[in-house]
N, C-alpha and C positions, 0 to 999 in steps of 0.2 A: 407677572408682578412679583417683586422680591421684597421680603421683609427680613431684616437682620441677615442679609446675604443668602436667604433661603427662598427658593422659588415657590410661590403659592399657586396652586392649581386654579385655573380660571373659574370664576363664579363662586369660589369659596369665601372671598371677602364679602360679597353681597349676601351670601347665606349667613355668614357670621353677624353682619349688621342687622339682618332681619330678625334673627333670634335674640340679639341684644335688645332690640326694640320690644319684641314680644315679652321677653323675660322682665324687662323693666316695667312694662305695662301691667303684667300679671302681679308683680310684687306690689305695685302701687294699689291695684284693685283689692288684693287680699288684705293688705295692711290698712287701707282706708275703710274697708268693710268691717274689719275687726274693731278698729278705733271707733267707728260710728256705733257699733253694737254696744261697746263698753260705755260710751258716753250716754247712750240712750238708757242703759241699765242704771247708771248712776243718777240720771235725772228722774227716773221712775222709781228710785229707791228699791232696786232689785226686782221690781215687777215688770211684766212684759208690756204693759200699756193697755191691755184689754181685760184686766183683772176685775173681779166683782167683790165688793164688800158684803159681808153678811154678819149676822150676830145670832147668838144662842141665848134664849131666855127660858126661865122657869125650869131649868134642869135641876133635879134633886140629887142626882148621883154624879159625883165628880169624875167617875170612871167610865162614862158612857162612850167616850172616844175609843176605849179599848175594844168595843164591838164594831164601831163604825169604820175606823181606819182600815183594819184588815179586810173587811167586806168590800170597801171602796177600792182598795188596792188590787184585790183579786179580779175586779171587773174592768177597771180602767187603768191607763198608764199615762205618763207624761202630764201629771198634774201636781200642784203644790198647794198646801194650805198654810197660811201664815198667821201667827198670833202677835200682833203689835203690842209691845209692852211700854207703858207710859214711864218715861224716865227723862227728867229735864237735862241730863248731862250727856246722854249717849243715845243714839238711834239703835234700838234693840228689838229683834223679832225672833219668835220661835218659828220653826218651819218643819213640816213633814213633806218630803218630796218623793214622788214615785216616778221613775224614769228621768227625763230631762225636761226642764222648763227654762229656767234662767240660771246659768252657771257663771259666777264672777271670775275674773282673772285671779289666779292664785300665786302668791309670793312663795309660799311653802306649804307642804302638806296637801290635803285634798278637801274638796267641798263635800257637803252632805249628800249621801244617797239614802235609799229607803232604810237600810239597816242602821245607819248612824243617826238618822233623824227620828226614827221611831225606835227608841231604846230606853231602857230603865237607867242607863248610866248617863249622868249629866255631861253633855259634850257641847263644844262651842267652836265656831269659826270666827276669828277676830279680824277686824280691820287692821291694817298694818300699823296704824298710829297707836294701837293699844298693845302691840307685840312686846314692848319693853316692860309692860306691867305683868306679863305672864311669868310664872315661877317654874323652874325645872325641878322635878323630883323623880328619881328613879328612871331617868331617861325620857320622861314625858313632861309636856307643858301643861300647866294648870293656871286658870284665871278665876279669881274669886269674885262672885257677884251675889249680893244680898245674902252673904253667909254660906253660899254653896260653892264648892270647888268644881269648876267645869274643866274637863279635859279638853285641851285645845287640839283639834285634829287638823286644823289648817289656818293659814293666815292669808286673807284676800286683800287685794288692793292694786293700784296702778302706780306707775312711775311718777306721773304728774299728779297734782292735787285733785282729788275727786271725792264724792260723797261716800264711795265704797270704802275709802280708807278710814272712815269714822263710824262704821257700823259694826254691830256684833250680832251674829246669828246663833240661836240656841236650838237644841233638840226640842221637838214638839211637846213631849211629856213634861219636861222641866218648865217650859214656858207656860203651859196650862196650869201647873202647880203654882206658879208665881201670879198669874193673872186671874185664875179661877175659870171654870168652864163657861159661866154666863158672862161672856165678854164679846168684843168684836173680833172678827176674823177677816181674812182676805183669801179668796179662791182664785187660783191662776192656773192656766193650762198652756201647753205649747201652742196648740191651735185654738184660735178664737171660737171655732165651730164646736169645740168640745165642752165649752163652758156650760152650755144649756144642759147637756146630758149629765155631766158630773154634778152640777148644782141640783138637778131634779133627784138624782140618786141620793144625794146628801140629805135632802128633805125627807125622803122615804125611810132612811136608815135610822133617824133619831126617833126614839119612842116617846110617847106622851108621858108626862106633861111637858117635856122639853119641846121648845118651839124654835125652828130655824127660820129666821127672817132674812130672806134674800130676794132681790128683785131680778127675776129671770125674764129676759126678752131677747128677741133676735137683734135688737139694736136698729138704729136708723140705717136704711139702705143707702149705700153710696153709689152714685151713678158711675157708669163706665168712664165718662169724660173726666169726672173728678178724680177717679183713680189714676187715669193716664197722666193728668196734669199735677199730681201730687209730687212733692219734693223727692220722695224716695224713688218713685217711678222714673222721674226725669234723670236722676243720678244713675239708677240701674241701667236705663236705656243708653246713657252716655258711655258707661263702662262697656256695655255690650258692643256698641257701634265702634268704639276705639279698637276693641279686641278684634272685631270682624275686619276692620280696615287693615290692621297689621297682619292678620291671618291671610287675607287675600293677596297682599303684597308678597308674603312669604311663599304662597303657592306659586305665584309668577316667578319668583326668584328660584324656587326649587326646579321648575321646568327648565329655566336657563341653565342651572347647575347640572341637571341631568343631560341636557343637550351637549354640553361640553365634554361629557363622559361617554358618549356613544362610541368613540374610538376604543376606549377601555373595554366596553362591553364586547366589541368585536374581537379585541385581542384575547379576552377571556374565553370566548367561544372557540377561537383557534387553538387555545391551550387546553381545551377539553373541560373547562369549568362547567359544572352543572348549574341549573337555574337556582338551586338552593344556595350554592356557594357564591354565585353572583350577587344574590340578595344580601348575603351576610357581609360581603366585601363593601357593597355600596352603602349598607346600613352603618358599617363601622366608620366610613368616611363622613357620612351625613351626621351621625351623632357626635363625632369629634368636633365638627364645626358648630353644631347646636350647643354642645356642652360648653365650648369656649364662649359662645354668645351669652349663655346663661350666666357664666362667671363674670363676664363684662357687665351685664345688666345688674347683677348683684352688687358689684363694686360701685356702679353709678348710684344705685339705691342707697348704699352705705354713705356715700358722699352727700347725697341729698338729705339723709337723716341727720347728718352732722350740721349741715348748713341751715336746714329748716327744722326747727325744734318740733313743729307740729307733726312731722312725719316720723313715725316710730315703726321699727321692724322687729318682729320676734322670730324665734327659731321655728315656730310652727308656721309662720308666714312663708319662710324660705322653703320648708318642706312641701307645703301646699302648692306654691308657685312652681317648684321643681317638678312635682308630679303632673301638674297641668301642662307645663312646657313639654315634658316627655310625651304625655298623651297626645297633645296637639301636634307635636312634631311627627309622631308615629302615624297619625291619621293623614297628615299632609304628604309624608313620604310614600305611604302605601297608595294613596290616590294618584299622585303625580307619577309614580313609577309605573303603575299599570297603564295609564294613558300614554306615557312616553314609549313603553315597549310595544303597545299596539300600533302607535304611529310609526315606529321604526320598522315594523314588519310589513307595512304596506308598500 
């Protein structure tokens, strides 16, 4: 077969088309997963969906959190405590985060970590709709709220209209100063199974007369059938089955591609090529076709994102899909090459 007057080795076009399909599939899966997570975060108001509300009552000292948070953070990770602040004009919450729980998409700067959320310096992460109200002074952004100048460490939001664009997050100490210690809170963890442990520890750390009111239970048990038939499980299964189908077809195509190169293997042996050199040469040809397939898949994805506004692709999506394509291609090549060489020796 010739393309632009140049002869294309047998099987290369099939390999190229296979990796084009795999790359497009991976890009769709990665971008769809990210979009679903962002949408879910917006609907839940930055919570994971399995969070627990609690409140503190009868606390006489406003600074009791100074003893509780360091002790809690030294024992547990991947949890966040939110302080909802009542404001009729803006959705605003204080947060103290340890590890990773829910991180919004960032337009600029960074989201809170433990050092920036547990600090004596007033700091904030703005929704992008409020970016224009921030004032720059000495190379830093500041946003005034209730007479306090908060240093803006990041701006969060999405390209499309979402709830995240209209929120503001404050550091925990500033939020407690605004709301008072005897108020409502939200406890969230990365894993739902950690809620019970962190909540129990929180109850133990507060000293009397302060009282932590939190309902801790294991929750209603969901049957295996209900889990399998849930919307998320069905979508995840569909993604996996599509990827497996494309992978199996690529394995078959790789066997065909290697079979057409047995004469090259024989010629390399006659020329004194060692096994390592043969592997390097065949890998170079394989990755060249796979790379061209990924580029074609990316171009198709870019066209789809232009034609269909619901499909959005980010730079991180491309890097993740590229890494998965390279990893999957390496496994397929290694598996098929070993089987082909064994069959050729018989």
